[in-house]
C-alpha positions as CSV (number, residue, x, y, z in Angstrom):
1,E,-175.2,45.3,-131.0
2,L,-174.8,48.9,-132.0
3,K,-174.9,47.5,-136.1
4,A,-177.9,45.5,-135.0
5,T,-179.1,48.8,-133.5
6,V,-178.0,50.2,-137.1
7,L,-179.4,48.0,-139.5
8,Q,-183.0,48.1,-137.5
9,L,-182.9,51.6,-138.3
10,R,-182.0,51.1,-141.3
11,E,-184.8,49.3,-142.0
12,T,-187.3,51.1,-140.5
13,V,-186.2,54.3,-142.5
14,L,-187.0,52.3,-145.7
15,Q,-189.4,51.1,-144.8
16,Q,-191.1,54.2,-144.2
17,K,-190.0,56.3,-146.9
18,E,-191.6,54.0,-149.5
19,T,-194.9,54.3,-147.1
20,I,-194.2,58.2,-147.9
21,G,-193.7,58.0,-150.8
22,S,-196.9,56.0,-151.7
23,Q,-199.1,58.2,-149.8
24,R,-197.0,61.1,-152.2
25,D,-198.8,59.4,-155.4
26,A,-201.9,59.0,-153.8
27,I,-201.8,62.9,-153.1
28,R,-200.2,63.9,-156.6
29,E,-203.4,61.5,-158.6
30,L,-206.0,63.6,-155.8
31,T,-204.7,67.0,-156.7
32,G,-205.0,66.0,-160.1
33,K,-208.4,65.2,-160.1
34,L,-208.8,68.1,-157.9
35,S,-207.9,70.6,-159.9
36,R,-210.1,68.9,-162.5
37,C,-213.1,69.7,-161.2
38,E,-212.2,73.1,-160.1
39,G,-211.9,73.6,-163.5
40,V,-215.2,73.1,-165.0
41,D,-216.9,75.9,-165.5
42,G,-221.0,75.8,-164.2
43,K,-222.0,76.9,-167.5
44,S,-221.0,74.6,-169.9
45,G,-223.6,72.0,-168.9
46,T,-224.0,68.7,-169.2
47,G,-223.2,67.8,-172.3
48,T,-219.2,69.9,-171.5
49,W,-218.8,66.9,-168.9
50,K,-219.6,64.5,-170.4
51,K,-217.6,65.7,-173.4
52,E,-214.4,66.1,-170.0
53,L,-215.4,62.7,-168.1
54,G,-215.3,60.9,-171.7
55,K,-211.9,61.5,-173.0
56,G,-210.7,59.2,-169.4
57,K,-212.3,56.7,-166.7
58,D,-214.3,58.9,-165.2
59,T,-214.1,58.1,-161.9
60,M,-216.8,60.1,-159.7
61,G,-219.6,58.5,-161.7
62,D,-222.3,59.6,-163.5
63,L,-222.9,63.7,-163.2
64,P,-226.5,64.3,-163.0
65,R,-228.6,66.3,-165.6
66,D,-229.8,68.2,-163.2
67,P,-227.2,72.1,-162.7
68,A,-228.0,72.1,-158.9
69,Q,-227.0,69.0,-158.2
70,V,-224.2,68.9,-160.8
71,I,-223.0,72.5,-158.2
72,D,-224.3,70.2,-155.2
73,Q,-222.1,67.2,-156.2
74,L,-219.1,68.7,-156.8
75,S,-219.4,70.4,-153.3
76,R,-219.9,67.3,-151.3
77,T,-216.8,66.0,-153.5
78,M,-214.3,68.7,-153.1
79,Q,-214.9,68.9,-149.5
80,T,-214.4,65.0,-149.2
81,L,-211.6,65.5,-151.4
82,K,-210.1,67.8,-149.1
83,D,-210.8,65.9,-145.7
84,R,-208.8,63.0,-147.1
85,L,-205.9,66.1,-148.1
86,E,-205.9,67.1,-144.7
87,S,-205.8,63.0,-143.2
88,L,-202.4,62.9,-145.6
89,E,-200.7,65.9,-144.5
90,H,-201.7,64.8,-140.8
91,Q,-200.5,61.4,-140.7
92,L,-197.3,62.5,-143.2
93,R,-196.3,64.8,-140.6
94,A,-196.8,62.1,-138.0
95,N,-195.0,59.8,-140.0
96,V,-192.2,63.2,-141.0
97,S,-191.8,62.9,-137.0
98,Y,-191.5,59.3,-136.6
99,A,-188.5,59.6,-139.2
100,A,-187.2,62.6,-136.9
101,L,-186.0,59.3,-134.3
102,P,-183.6,57.3,-136.0
103,N,-182.1,60.3,-137.5
104,D,-181.2,61.5,-133.3
105,L,-180.4,58.1,-132.8
106,R,-177.8,58.0,-136.5
107,E,-176.2,61.4,-134.9
108,M,-176.1,59.9,-131.8
109,L,-174.3,57.0,-132.9
110,Q,-172.2,58.7,-135.6
111,R,-170.7,60.7,-132.3
112,R,-170.1,57.4,-131.1
113,L,-168.3,56.5,-133.9
114,G,-166.7,59.9,-133.8
115,D,-164.8,59.4,-130.3
116,L,-163.9,55.7,-131.1
117,E,-162.5,56.8,-134.0
118,R,-160.5,59.7,-131.6
119,Q,-159.3,56.7,-129.2
120,L,-158.5,54.8,-132.1
121,L,-156.3,56.8,-133.5
122,S,-155.1,57.8,-130.3
123,K,-153.9,54.3,-129.8
124,V,-152.0,54.5,-133.2
125,A,-150.5,57.1,-131.6
126,E,-148.7,54.9,-128.1
127,L,-148.5,52.5,-130.8
128,E,-146.0,54.8,-133.2
129,D,-144.2,56.6,-130.2
130,E,-143.7,52.7,-128.2
131,K,-142.6,51.8,-131.8
132,S,-140.4,54.9,-132.1
133,L,-138.3,53.3,-128.9
134,L,-138.5,50.4,-129.8
135,H,-136.3,51.4,-132.6
136,N,-134.8,53.8,-130.9
137,E,-133.7,50.9,-127.9
138,T,-133.4,48.4,-131.0
139,S,-130.7,50.2,-132.9
140,A,-129.1,50.5,-130.2
141,H,-129.2,47.3,-128.4
142,R,-127.5,46.4,-132.1
143,Q,-125.0,48.8,-132.4
144,K,-123.6,48.3,-128.5
145,T,-123.3,43.9,-130.8
146,E,-121.5,45.6,-133.1
147,T,-119.5,47.4,-131.8
148,A,-118.0,44.1,-129.6
149,L,-118.8,42.0,-132.2
150,N,-115.8,43.9,-134.7
151,A,-113.9,44.0,-131.2
152,L,-113.3,40.8,-130.7
153,L,-112.7,40.9,-134.6
154,E,-110.3,42.5,-134.3
155,R,-108.4,41.0,-131.9
156,V,-108.5,37.7,-133.4
157,S,-107.0,39.5,-136.8
158,E,-104.4,40.2,-133.5
159,L,-104.2,36.8,-132.9
160,E,-104.1,36.1,-135.9
161,K,-101.6,38.2,-137.2
162,G,-98.8,37.4,-135.0
163,H,-99.8,39.9,-131.9
164,S,-99.8,39.0,-128.4
165,A,-101.6,40.0,-125.0
166,F,-98.1,40.6,-123.8
167,K,-95.2,43.0,-123.8
168,S,-93.0,40.3,-126.4
169,P,-95.3,37.4,-127.7
170,D,-92.4,35.3,-125.8
171,E,-92.8,37.0,-122.2
172,F,-95.1,34.9,-121.0
173,K,-95.7,32.0,-118.3
174,V,-97.9,28.8,-118.4
175,S,-99.4,28.5,-114.4
176,L,-100.3,24.6,-113.5
177,P,-101.7,25.4,-109.5
178,L,-102.3,21.8,-109.3
179,R,-102.1,18.1,-109.3
180,T,-105.0,17.4,-111.7
181,N,-105.8,16.1,-115.0
182,Y,-107.1,18.4,-116.7
183,L,-105.4,21.6,-116.4
184,Y,-102.8,22.1,-118.8
185,G,-101.4,23.5,-122.1
186,K,-101.1,22.5,-126.0
187,I,-98.5,23.4,-128.1
188,K,-100.8,24.5,-131.4
189,K,-97.9,23.5,-133.9
190,T,-96.6,19.6,-134.5
191,L,-93.2,18.1,-135.4
192,P,-92.1,17.0,-138.3
193,E,-90.2,13.9,-138.8
194,L,-87.3,14.3,-136.3
195,Y,-83.6,12.2,-136.5
196,A,-82.1,14.8,-133.7
197,F,-83.9,17.0,-132.2
198,T,-82.7,20.0,-129.0
199,V,-85.5,20.6,-126.2
200,C,-85.2,23.7,-124.0
201,L,-87.2,25.4,-121.0
202,W,-87.8,27.2,-117.9
203,L,-89.4,25.9,-115.4
204,R,-89.8,26.1,-111.8
205,S,-91.8,23.2,-109.2
206,S,-91.8,22.8,-105.8
207,A,-93.6,19.5,-105.9
208,S,-93.0,16.3,-104.3
209,P,-92.5,13.7,-104.9
210,G,-91.5,14.5,-108.4
211,I,-93.0,17.9,-110.5
212,G,-94.3,15.5,-112.7
213,T,-95.1,15.6,-116.7
214,P,-93.8,18.9,-118.6
215,F,-94.2,18.1,-121.8
216,S,-95.4,14.8,-123.9
217,Y,-95.7,14.7,-127.0
218,A,-98.3,11.5,-128.8
219,V,-98.1,10.1,-132.2
220,P,-100.7,7.5,-132.9
221,G,-99.5,4.2,-132.1
222,Q,-96.9,5.7,-129.7
223,A,-98.3,7.6,-126.7
224,N,-94.5,7.3,-125.4
225,E,-92.4,9.1,-128.5
226,I,-91.4,12.1,-126.3
227,V,-91.6,12.6,-122.6
228,L,-90.0,14.3,-119.4
229,I,-91.1,13.3,-116.3
230,E,-90.7,12.6,-113.0
231,W,-93.2,10.6,-110.9
232,G,-93.0,9.9,-108.3
233,N,-90.0,9.2,-106.0
234,N,-87.8,8.5,-109.4
235,P,-85.1,9.9,-111.0
236,I,-86.8,12.4,-113.8
237,E,-86.2,10.1,-117.0
238,L,-86.4,11.0,-120.8
239,L,-88.5,8.4,-122.9
240,I,-87.9,8.2,-126.2
241,N,-90.3,6.1,-128.4
242,D,-91.1,3.8,-125.1
243,K,-87.4,4.3,-124.3
244,V,-86.2,5.4,-120.4
245,A,-82.8,7.2,-119.6
246,Q,-82.2,8.8,-116.5
247,L,-81.6,11.9,-116.1
248,P,-79.3,13.9,-113.8
249,L,-81.6,17.3,-112.7
250,F,-82.8,18.5,-109.8
251,I,-85.7,21.2,-110.7
252,S,-87.3,21.1,-107.7
253,D,-86.3,23.3,-105.5
254,G,-89.2,25.9,-106.0
255,K,-86.4,28.5,-108.1
256,W,-86.6,28.7,-111.7
257,H,-84.0,26.1,-114.1
258,H,-83.3,26.2,-117.4
259,I,-83.4,23.0,-118.1
260,C,-81.6,21.6,-122.0
261,I,-82.3,17.7,-123.5
262,T,-80.6,17.2,-126.0
263,W,-81.2,13.8,-128.7
264,T,-79.9,12.9,-132.4
265,T,-80.5,9.0,-134.1
266,R,-77.5,8.3,-134.6
267,D,-76.4,5.6,-131.9
268,G,-79.2,6.9,-129.3
269,M,-77.1,9.9,-127.9
270,W,-78.5,12.1,-125.2
271,E,-76.8,15.4,-123.3
272,A,-78.7,16.5,-120.4
273,F,-78.1,20.4,-119.8
274,Q,-79.2,22.5,-115.6
275,D,-78.5,26.8,-115.8
276,G,-75.9,25.9,-119.0
277,E,-74.1,23.3,-117.6
278,K,-73.8,19.9,-119.1
279,L,-74.8,17.5,-116.4
280,G,-75.3,14.5,-117.8
281,T,-74.8,12.5,-121.5
282,G,-75.5,9.2,-122.5
283,E,-76.4,6.5,-125.3
284,N,-78.7,4.2,-126.9
285,L,-81.6,6.1,-126.2
286,A,-83.7,4.6,-129.0
287,P,-80.4,4.5,-131.8
288,W,-81.6,5.0,-135.0
289,H,-85.3,5.7,-134.2
290,P,-86.8,8.6,-136.5
291,I,-89.3,10.2,-134.2
292,K,-92.7,10.5,-135.6
293,P,-94.8,13.7,-136.7
294,G,-98.2,14.5,-137.0
295,G,-98.7,14.3,-133.2
296,V,-99.8,15.8,-130.0
297,L,-97.7,18.0,-127.8
298,I,-98.7,18.8,-124.1
299,L,-97.5,20.9,-121.6
300,G,-97.8,19.4,-117.9
301,Q,-99.5,15.8,-118.9
302,E,-98.6,13.4,-119.8
303,Q,-100.4,10.7,-122.3
304,D,-101.6,8.0,-122.6
305,T,-103.4,8.5,-126.1
306,V,-102.8,11.4,-128.3
307,G,-104.1,14.1,-127.2
308,G,-105.5,13.1,-123.7
309,R,-105.8,9.9,-121.0
310,F,-103.9,11.9,-118.8
311,D,-103.0,10.0,-114.7
312,A,-103.9,13.0,-112.0
313,T,-100.6,11.8,-111.2
314,Q,-98.7,12.3,-113.1
315,A,-99.0,15.8,-113.9
316,F,-96.4,19.0,-113.1
317,V,-97.5,21.4,-111.0
318,G,-95.3,24.7,-111.1
319,E,-94.7,27.9,-113.3
320,M,-92.6,27.0,-117.1
321,S,-91.9,29.4,-119.7
322,Q,-89.8,29.8,-123.1
323,F,-90.2,26.2,-124.6
324,N,-88.8,25.7,-127.6
325,I,-88.1,23.2,-129.9
326,W,-84.6,22.8,-132.7
327,D,-84.8,20.1,-135.0
328,R,-80.6,19.7,-134.3
329,V,-78.3,19.5,-131.6
330,L,-77.1,22.8,-130.1
331,K,-73.9,23.5,-129.2
332,A,-73.7,23.7,-125.7
333,E,-71.9,27.3,-126.6
334,D,-75.1,28.6,-127.5
335,I,-77.2,26.8,-124.7
336,M,-75.1,28.3,-122.2
337,N,-75.8,31.9,-123.7
338,I,-79.3,30.9,-123.9
339,A,-79.3,30.6,-119.3
340,N,-77.4,33.5,-118.4
341,C,-79.4,35.3,-120.9
342,S,-77.0,37.0,-123.1
343,T,-78.8,35.4,-126.4
344,N,-82.5,35.0,-127.7
345,M,-82.5,31.6,-129.6
346,P,-86.7,31.5,-130.3
347,G,-86.8,27.2,-132.5
348,N,-86.9,26.9,-135.9
349,I,-89.7,24.1,-135.3
350,I,-91.6,25.5,-132.2
351,P,-91.2,28.3,-130.4
352,W,-92.5,30.4,-127.1
353,V,-94.4,32.7,-128.5
354,D,-98.3,33.5,-127.8
355,N,-100.6,32.3,-130.9
356,N,-98.7,28.8,-130.6
357,V,-99.8,27.8,-127.5
358,D,-103.6,26.9,-125.4
359,V,-104.1,26.7,-122.3
360,F,-107.6,24.9,-120.4
361,G,-108.9,23.7,-117.4
362,G,-107.4,26.4,-115.5
363,A,-104.5,26.8,-115.8
364,T,-103.2,30.5,-117.4
365,K,-100.9,33.0,-119.0
366,W,-99.4,35.7,-117.2
367,P,-96.3,37.8,-117.7
368,V,-93.3,36.2,-116.8
369,E,-90.3,37.7,-115.1
370,T,-87.2,38.9,-116.9
371,C,-84.6,35.7,-118.0
372,E,-82.5,38.4,-115.1
373,E,-85.2,38.3,-112.6
374,R,-84.8,34.4,-113.3
375,L,-81.7,34.2,-113.0
376,L,-81.1,35.6,-109.4
377,D,-83.6,32.9,-108.4
378,L,-81.3,30.6,-109.1
């Protein structure tokens, strides 16, 4: 609406300007003619009039030869010109006064435009303030995010460097409190090809019937490459390449126990130690069979396929720690020293360290009791 009004007023002003211009031209023409008439002296006679008027167009017609008539005619002509001039002046004043109306409207529009401009500048200032605040909030949020990311990166770096959340990398235990098919631990490293091994660990369980499966090692084509299991009312069994040996171990009394199992492919010889003492030995357990490399080592579940298909009835319930594997048969003296806390021998194939064990399904890692405290539990 404002724009349309301004355009209409502009058109009106232009029309009035043209009218005033044309009227000014008429005034100038009449004034010129009046000046020429008043400049003529009456004594010059008729010949002088004709000479002066003959130089250009005679716009007032032929003048009479009688001087009295000439003077009378000139008086009437001058009066007529004066009347026309006054009429034009009145009309000009009227037009000028009428043209003042658009000027008032223009001033009013300018005032309104000034108000709008001030409002716009105020809004721009508010937006700038909001932008500044948003920038500050964004900077603070970015800084907070970067701090969190840096903390995570530092944690990852610590894990990559072998640092542990515990006082020492091996002072932790894995807790598996429920008999399910989704709580378990996983050893990140895998086994090379083995012709002999020793597996030792501390464990505590009071589950019945049977403590379940403390660990299992599966390879493609053989889910029972190495398994230690106590299932139902059966005794503890050691499976190698799906061959079975029953072990004279008794560890379901809810106390900490240290157990070690040795095996060699030569004649399939095996030994079972509990709390540093050898309780059984045997042979012909998968003789001349090398342990296959590249499999998956799981804590707390028995694998029916590599890394999966767990059975809740075969799950281990309890706690375990210091799970180590060597690629040789340890001497009985070494096993006794480990069990009575007089020596610390991490496995040269699988050592018990925090960054080598992942837990899943609600299994947790906790600080473990000291070796001496575990001994007191026997």
